[in-house]
C-alpha positions in Angstrom: 106.2 13.7 167.0 105.9 16.5 164.5 109.1 17.4 162.6 110.4 20.9 163.5 110.7 23.1 160.5 112.6 26.3 159.7 109.2 28.1 159.7 108.4 26.8 163.2 111.7 28.3 164.5 111.0 31.6 162.7 107.5 31.8 164.3 108.8 31.0 167.7 111.4 33.8 167.5 109.2 36.3 165.7 111.7 36.6 162.8 111.6 35.8 159.1 112.0 32.3 157.7 114.9 33.7 155.5 116.8 34.8 158.6 116.5 31.4 160.2 117.5 29.7 156.9 120.7 31.9 156.7 121.6 30.8 160.3 121.0 27.1 159.6 122.9 27.2 156.3 125.7 29.5 157.6 125.1 32.0 154.8 126.7 35.5 154.9 124.9 38.5 156.2 124.1 37.6 159.9 125.8 38.8 163.0 127.4 36.0 165.0 125.2 36.8 168.0 122.0 36.5 166.0 123.2 33.2 164.4 124.1 31.8 167.8 120.6 32.6 169.2 118.9 31.0 166.3 120.9 27.9 166.4 120.4 27.6 170.2 116.6 28.0 169.7 116.7 25.4 166.9 118.4 22.9 169.2 116.0 23.6 172.0 113.1 22.9 169.7 114.6 19.6 168.4 115.5 20.7 164.9 117.8 18.1 163.4 118.4 19.2 159.8 121.6 21.2 160.2 123.4 21.4 156.9 126.9 22.2 158.2 129.2 21.6 161.1 130.0 24.5 163.4 131.6 25.1 166.7 129.7 27.6 168.9 130.5 27.8 172.5 126.8 27.9 173.7 125.5 25.3 171.2 125.8 21.6 171.8 128.5 20.1 169.6 126.7 16.7 169.7 123.7 18.2 167.9 125.5 20.5 165.4 128.4 18.3 164.4 129.4 14.7 164.8 132.1 13.4 167.2 135.5 14.6 166.0 138.1 12.0 165.2 141.2 11.7 167.5 143.5 10.7 164.7 144.7 11.8 161.3 142.2 10.8 158.6 144.2 11.7 155.5 144.9 14.5 153.1 142.4 16.4 150.9 144.3 17.6 147.8 143.3 20.8 146.0 144.2 20.8 142.3 144.0 24.2 140.5 145.2 25.6 137.2 144.4 29.2 138.4 146.2 31.7 140.6 143.8 31.9 143.5 144.4 35.5 144.6 142.5 37.2 147.4 140.1 38.6 144.8 139.1 35.1 143.6 135.9 33.8 145.2 137.6 30.5 145.9 140.2 32.0 148.3 137.7 32.7 151.0 136.0 29.4 150.3 139.3 27.6 150.9 139.9 29.3 154.2 136.6 28.0 155.6 137.1 24.6 153.9 140.5 24.1 155.6 138.9 24.9 159.0 136.1 22.4 158.6 138.4 19.7 157.2 140.9 20.1 160.1 138.1 19.6 162.6 137.3 16.3 160.9 140.9 15.1 161.1 142.0 16.0 157.5 144.8 18.2 156.2 144.4 20.2 153.0 147.1 20.8 150.5 147.1 23.0 147.4 148.8 21.8 144.2 149.2 24.1 141.2 148.7 22.3 137.9 151.0 23.8 135.3 150.7 24.0 131.5 153.4 21.3 131.4 151.3 19.1 133.7 148.3 19.6 131.4 150.3 18.8 128.2 151.8 15.6 129.7 148.7 14.5 131.7 150.9 14.5 134.8 150.0 15.2 138.4 152.1 17.9 140.2 155.3 16.6 141.9 153.9 17.7 145.2 150.9 15.3 144.9 151.4 12.2 147.0 148.9 9.6 145.9 149.3 7.4 149.0 148.4 10.2 151.4 145.4 11.6 149.5 141.9 10.6 150.4 140.0 12.9 148.1 140.6 15.5 145.4 139.0 18.9 144.9 139.5 20.5 141.5 139.1 24.3 141.3 139.1 26.0 137.9 140.3 22.9 136.1 138.8 23.4 132.7 140.8 20.9 130.6 138.3 18.0 130.1 140.9 15.4 129.2 143.0 16.2 132.2 139.9 16.1 134.4 139.0 12.7 133.1 142.5 11.5 134.1 142.0 12.8 137.6 138.6 11.0 137.8 140.5 7.8 136.9 142.8 7.9 140.0 140.3 5.8 142.0 139.8 8.7 144.5 136.7 10.7 145.4 136.7 13.8 143.3 134.8 17.0 143.6 134.8 19.7 140.9 134.2 23.3 142.0 133.1 24.5 138.5 134.2 22.5 135.5 134.6 22.6 131.8 131.5 23.7 129.9 129.1 20.9 129.0 128.5 22.1 125.5 127.9 18.6 124.1 126.1 17.3 127.2 129.0 15.3 128.6 129.4 15.5 132.3 132.5 14.3 134.3 132.0 11.2 136.5 132.4 13.1 139.8 130.4 15.3 142.2 130.2 18.9 141.1 129.6 22.1 143.0 128.5 25.5 141.5 127.1 28.8 142.7 123.6 29.5 141.3 124.5 31.1 138.0 120.9 31.4 136.7 118.3 32.8 139.1 119.6 36.3 139.7 120.6 36.9 136.1 117.1 35.9 134.9 115.5 38.1 137.6 117.8 41.0 136.6 116.9 40.7 132.9 113.2 40.5 133.8 113.5 43.7 135.9 115.4 45.5 133.2 112.8 44.7 130.6 110.0 45.7 133.0 111.7 49.1 133.3 111.9 49.5 129.6 115.5 48.4 129.1 115.1 45.8 126.3 118.4 46.3 124.6 120.6 44.0 126.7 123.9 42.4 125.8 126.3 39.8 127.3 130.1 40.0 127.5 132.2 36.9 128.2 133.3 33.6 126.7 130.7 31.0 127.5 133.1 28.3 126.4 135.6 29.2 129.2 133.8 27.2 132.0 130.5 25.8 132.9 129.6 28.7 135.2 130.1 31.2 132.3 128.0 28.8 130.1 125.2 28.8 132.6 125.3 32.6 133.0 125.1 33.0 129.2 122.2 30.5 128.9 120.4 32.3 131.7 120.7 35.6 129.8 119.5 33.9 126.5 116.6 32.1 128.2 115.4 35.3 130.0 115.5 37.3 126.8 113.6 34.5 124.9 110.9 34.2 127.6 110.4 38.0 127.5 110.2 38.0 123.7 113.1 40.5 123.7 115.5 40.3 120.7 119.0 39.0 121.3 121.1 41.3 119.1 124.4 39.7 117.9 126.3 43.0 118.0 125.5 43.2 121.8 126.9 39.8 122.6 130.7 39.9 122.8 131.7 36.3 123.4 135.3 36.9 124.2 137.6 36.1 127.1 139.5 39.4 126.9 138.5 42.9 126.2 141.1 44.1 123.8 141.5 46.8 121.2 139.3 44.9 118.7 136.5 44.9 121.3 137.0 48.6 121.9 136.8 49.2 118.2 133.6 47.1 118.0 132.0 49.2 120.7 133.0 52.4 119.0 131.5 51.3 115.7 128.1 50.4 117.2 125.4 52.7 116.0 123.8 52.5 119.4 125.0 51.0 122.7 122.7 48.6 124.5 120.9 49.8 127.6 122.7 47.1 129.7 125.7 44.8 129.5 125.7 41.7 131.6 129.3 40.5 132.1 130.4 37.0 132.9 132.3 38.1 136.0 133.5 41.3 137.7 136.9 41.4 136.0 135.3 41.3 132.6 133.0 44.1 133.8 136.0 46.2 134.9 137.6 45.8 131.5 134.3 46.6 129.8 134.0 49.8 131.8 137.6 50.8 130.8 136.7 50.0 127.2 133.7 52.3 127.4 135.7 55.1 129.0 138.1 54.8 126.0 135.3 55.7 123.6 134.0 58.5 125.9 131.1 56.6 127.3 130.1 56.6 130.9 128.6 54.1 133.4 125.8 54.3 134.3 124.8 57.4 132.3 125.3 55.8 128.9 125.1 52.1 129.6 124.4 50.0 132.7 126.8 47.2 133.8 126.3 44.1 135.9 129.1 41.8 137.0 129.3 38.5 138.8 131.3 37.3 141.9 131.1 40.4 144.2 134.9 40.7 144.3 136.5 43.2 146.7 137.3 45.5 143.8 133.7 45.8 142.8 133.1 48.2 145.8 135.9 50.6 144.9 135.5 51.3 141.2 134.6 54.9 140.2 131.0 53.7 139.7 130.8 50.8 142.3 129.8 47.7 140.4 126.4 46.0 140.7 127.2 42.3 140.8 126.0 38.9 142.1 127.3 37.8 145.4 128.6 34.2 145.9 128.1 32.8 149.4 131.6 31.2 149.7 131.0 29.8 153.2 128.0 27.9 152.0 130.1 26.6 149.2 132.7 25.4 151.6 130.2 23.6 153.8 128.6 22.0 150.7 132.0 20.9 149.6 132.7 19.2 152.9 129.3 17.4 152.8 129.9 16.2 149.3 133.4 15.0 150.1 132.6 13.2 153.3 129.5 11.4 152.0 131.6 10.4 148.9 134.4 9.1 151.1 132.0 7.1 153.2 129.7 6.0 150.4 131.7 5.7 147.2 128.9 4.1 145.3 126.5 7.0 145.6 125.1 8.5 142.4 127.1 11.6 141.3 125.6 14.9 142.6 125.5 18.4 141.2 124.9 21.1 143.8 124.2 24.8 143.3 124.5 27.2 146.2 122.5 30.4 146.7 123.6 33.7 145.2 122.2 37.3 145.7 122.3 40.3 143.5 124.0 43.4 145.0 122.9 46.7 143.5 125.3 49.6 143.3 125.9 52.6 141.1 126.7 50.8 137.8 123.0 49.9 137.5 121.5 53.1 138.9 118.2 52.3 137.3 117.9 49.2 139.4 117.2 51.3 142.5 113.7 51.5 141.1 113.1 47.8 141.1 110.5 46.3 143.4 111.2 43.3 145.6 
C-alpha cells in the first residue's frame, strides 16, 4: 500500500502543500476550522506521520495521539535563570507545553535558578529530585551549571544553550528555533536591492541562538562577496551611551542593522533617535522573536517569528522519547521561523517571493 504524503492530502483538498504541513505540524497561522478539516482528511486517507498530539472533537484520538495514562507519571521540572515575562517567546511555549504534558499524565513545575544557585552549583530549594522525571532548561547559559544538571541522571532538554564557541556541546537533547534561514534570505534580498552596507547588533557570546544569528549574517555577507565592516558590527549585550556615541561618530550609517532580538532592536531605534536619525528613512532595522511590542513601536518592527507551539510539541516529543529510550543519541532540533515585514524595513516591501 502506497504511503500517503502531505502532497497527496494537498492534492485531494485542492490546497497548498504548505497549508497541509502547517496543520500537520500545528504551526501558527491557520484557523482552527481549517486545521480540523485537514486533519480529518489526513486520517481518512490513512496518513500516519502526525508530529504532535492534539485533541480535536471530530478527529479520532486513537490516530492523532496515543492512549492517555490513567495515573500520575511524574514531574517535568523547568529550570530557568531568566524572568519569563509575557513578552518572552518561551512564555507562550510553556503554556502549550503544560497542556500537552498534563494530557500525558505529567505535571510541570517552574524553578528559578538564582545567581546564588549558579555560584554554588546548587539546585533551587523547590526542586525535588525524587519527583522529577525530566528537566527542561530554558535560557540556562552557564556551561558549568548546565553540565551539573546533565549529571543528575535525568533526561535533560535544553531550549537554547550556551554558545558553542569552542565546539563543545552539552550531553543532552537541544531545541532551537531556526536562527539561520530567514536571516540569510533577508541579507540576500537586501543586497539584491542594492543595500550592501549591513551591520549586526548583539552579543554573539550571550547564547547559542545569538551565535547562530551572527554566523548567519557573516555567512550571508561572505557568500555575497559583501564587506563586513567592523564599525557596523556592535557586538554588545546592551545599547548604552557608549554605543550611542559610536553611532554618532560614524561617518555614514549602514543601510541596515540586523539585531539579535527585538529588544536589542528597540534599544537601537532609541539610540538612533537620540542622534536624530529615523527608522526606516535613515536606516532599516530587523529584529528577531516577533514579540508583542514589535507591533506597537512608532515604526512597527520587521522581525522573525518563532512558532512557539511547534517548539512546545517538539519539546514533548524529545522528552517522551528520551524518557522511554534513555540510550538514544542526543538530538539537536530546529523549528521553522518566518520573517514578518513591517515598517522598519520599508524597502522590503519590494522583495519578491
